[in-house]
N, C-alpha and C positions, 0 to 999 in steps of 0.2 A: 504494501500500499504505499503511494506516494505521503513524504514527508516533507516540511519545510522546517527551514535553518533562519536562527537571525544572521544575516551578513554583518562584514566586518564594519561596512559604513554605518548601521544601524545601530549597532554595539555602540560606535564612536558617539553617535548624534541623536540616540533616539530619547534623549532630554533635550531636545532643540524643540523651543516653542512654536520656534515658526514652521518646524516639521509636522509635529503634534501637538495637535490643543489639547489643554487638560482636559477639555468635557468629553474628549473623543480619547482618552486613555482606557480603554475597557481591561487590559491585561489582568489574566487571572478572573474575569468576572463570566456568571454564568447568565445566556440568555436561550429565550425560548423561539425556534423558528415555526414559521407559519405551518408548515406542512414534516416536519422532518424530525420533532422531536427539540432537545436542549441539546446546546454545545458552549464550550466552554473557550473562552479567549487567551492562548496559550502563549502568543508571542505578537512579534511585527515584521513584516518584510517591507520593501520599496518597489514601486515599478516606477522606470525612468522613461518619460516621454517627452520629447522636446527640451531635454535637459530640464526637466520641471519632475522633483522625486513626489511621487504620490502614494501618501502610507495606506500599505495593506494588511490588514491582522490577521495573524494566523490563527482559524478556527478549527475546533477537535470536538465533533459531534461525541457525545455522553455515551451511545447506544453499542456504536460500531466502533469508533476510535478513528473515524475517519476524516482526512485534514483538509480545509482548502482558505484560499486567501479572498478576504472580503473587506470593501470599504464599509469607515464607520457609519454611512448610510445603510449599507445593505444590513447592518447589524443589527441597528435602530429598528427597521422595517421590518426584520425575521425573516427577509426574503432568500436569506443562502441555503443550499439544497446539500443532502447527504446523498452521494451517488451510491452508497452501499445498501441504503433500505431498501429492500423488494417492496417497490411501488408498484411494479406490471405484474398484477393477477397474483400479489401475494408471494410471488415466484422470484421474478426479474428483476435486475438491478444494473444501473450503467457501469460500476467500477470504476477504472480511472479514465473512461472517456470523459474527453474536453472539448470534442468538436461541438456542430451544430446538427443536434439528430432529426430534427425538422426536417434539412437537407439532405438528408444519410440514407440511400435506398436501402441499404441493408438493415436498418434500422425499424422500418416496416417491414420487414422478412424475417428481422427476429421477432418483433411485436405478435404476428401473426403465428408463428410457429409456437409460441407460448399459449396465444389463444387456442389454438387448436385443441392444447393438452390439457389446459388447466381453466378454461372459461364456460361453464357451462349452460350459457347463455347464447352461445357459438351454437350456430347449425351444425357444423363440421365437427363438431366438440366430439374427442373422442379418448372414451374413460378410460382405458386400453394404453394410452400413447404417452409417451413421457419424453422427457429433454432432459440432456445429463448434466450433471450438476458446474460442469465446466461452463456449460453454454445458458446457464442462469445469467451469468455474467453477460453483458453485451460486447464490453471489452475484447472479452476472451473471444466470443461468438465471432465478431469482426476479425479478428486477426488470424482465426481460424480458417475462416473461410477463404482467404486469401490463398491458401493451397488444396481446397478441393477441386475436383475433378467438373469443370464446367465454367468455374469463375472465370478465367482468362475469357475464353468464348459470350461469357457473358458482359464481361466488359467491352470486350473490341465491337461488340455489335448492339448498341444500348436502344434499337430500333426495335431490337426484338422479345418479348415479354418473356422469362426465365420464371422455373420455381424451383425451392428448395425440396429436394427429395428425397426420403428416407429409403424407398422399398428397391429401388432399380439394384444399387449394389447387393444387398443382401435380403432374399425373399421373405414378407412376413415379420419384417423387424419393426418394431414398435418405440423404440427410441433413437430420437434425434440426437447424433453424434458427429464428432469432425470423422471418426472412423468408421460411418456407414453413409454419409449425406454426399449426394453430388447437386449441380446445379442444372436444370432439363429444360430446354423450350418447354412450354406450357401444352402448348397444341399438340405437340409430339409427346407429351407425356398423358394427354388424355386419349388421344390415337390407340397408344400402347397398353395402358393399363388399365383406363376407367372403361369399359366398353359394360354392353348392355349383358347380364347372365339369365338364362333359364332361372326357374321361382325353383323350383325341384332339385335340380341338378346344375352345378356352375361349369356346362358344357356354351361354347360363345356361336351366334352367328346362324343358329340353325332352328326354324318355328314353324309348325304344323300349321296347315288353312285349310280348316275344314270346309270351306267352299268349293274348293277342288282338290280337297285328298290327300295333297302331296305336301314335300317339306320345302319349304324356301330358305335359302341363303342369303343374307342380305347385311349391309356393312353401313355403317355412318360415317362421314368423311366429309369435310367441309362444312357442318352443318346440314346437309343431307344425307338420305338414305338410299345408296345404291342397291337395286335388284343384283344379286349375280346368277342363281340358277333355281329351278324347280326341278325335282327329283320325289322320287317314288323311297329312296332311301336313305334315310337320315346321315350316313357315311359320307355319300356324296356329295350332298349337299357340305358338311359339316368339312372335307378335305378343299370343297371350292372356295369355302370363306374363308381359310387359311390361309390357300395359296394366294386368292387376293388380298388378303391383309400385307404378306410378306412383301407383295409387290408395292404396293402404296407405301409401307414402310422404308424399302430401298430406295423408290422415287424420291420421297419427303429427305431422307439422308444423303443423297447425288446431286439433290437439287438445288432444294430451297436450304438444307441446314450442312452444304458441302465442307462447310469451315467448322463444322465440330469436329474435335480432337476423336483420335483412332480409339483411345481406350474408351471414349464414350460409346462409339460407333458398336465397339466389339461389346461391353454392356447390354447396349439394346438389342441386337440380334441373339444375345444370349437368351435375355429375358423372354424375347421373342418367340423364342425355340421351346423354352421350359412352359409356357403356356398356353401353347399348341400342345402338347403332351398331355399337361393336366385337364386340358380340355377336352383333349380325346378318351381318357380315362374316365372323365365323368359322363362321355355320350356311352360307351361301350358299358359302364354301370349303368347306366338307365336304359340301355337297348333288354342289359340283362335281366333287369328286373321288372322288365314287361311294360314298364313308363309309356314308350311309345303305342303300342297295342292298344293299349286306354284310349289313350287319344282319337286312334281310328277308331274306335266302338260307336 
């Protein structure tokens, strides 16, 4: 945690009335902040600006031990903030971050991540989803993001919407952490992972049409549902769906996202094949259990 020390200049001139007004000398006094609890003024530092020395007091929050610099006017107003107070959903805190969080795109990503895991009012809330302890701190999260797969692609292509994903590197992962997360283009993420599934069995892309008593394979892409094939055999419809999905994924990666790093492409293709085998397993299970025969009755 960052700490501040009185420098030589202030040790020498700290009693200079022109530098520190008597009524502003708060050393060793305790104050109450507006939102972050009590703090104690433990010293003084300086800020040089245009050769003028402005007195900044060193404040230490009693609950967390966090230290910051503040002008006398801020101390009187109680407007100083403790970066170690868990102010985001009772979990997240800023840490040593001293930038403008409102203009930092990673701050929004961080808050959304915490919201999904700890905000029960969020429609996307997942009670079985967690954030690693290290990433409760935004300063740590921001620094770690620079080493995640896909981060450089995201920075180099600001016009493309990216999302922080925890499922591509490790399937069924329920913890956001630097070991398991990467940045992925949002539309590519949705196309690969967020497909509709049958209610009873988790195979994808095959629907029974009672009006024509056949199985339809269709896929949703670019906001539209595209018909692929009709067949009396659900296996044929299933294979047609997955062949189409592979072709579209290949097209997306080699045209729209040709700049994506090879490691991300490998992860995407591996995940696509894994999902295919899982879907095929569910389809065979449905056939063995007589699911399709019941639909045809």
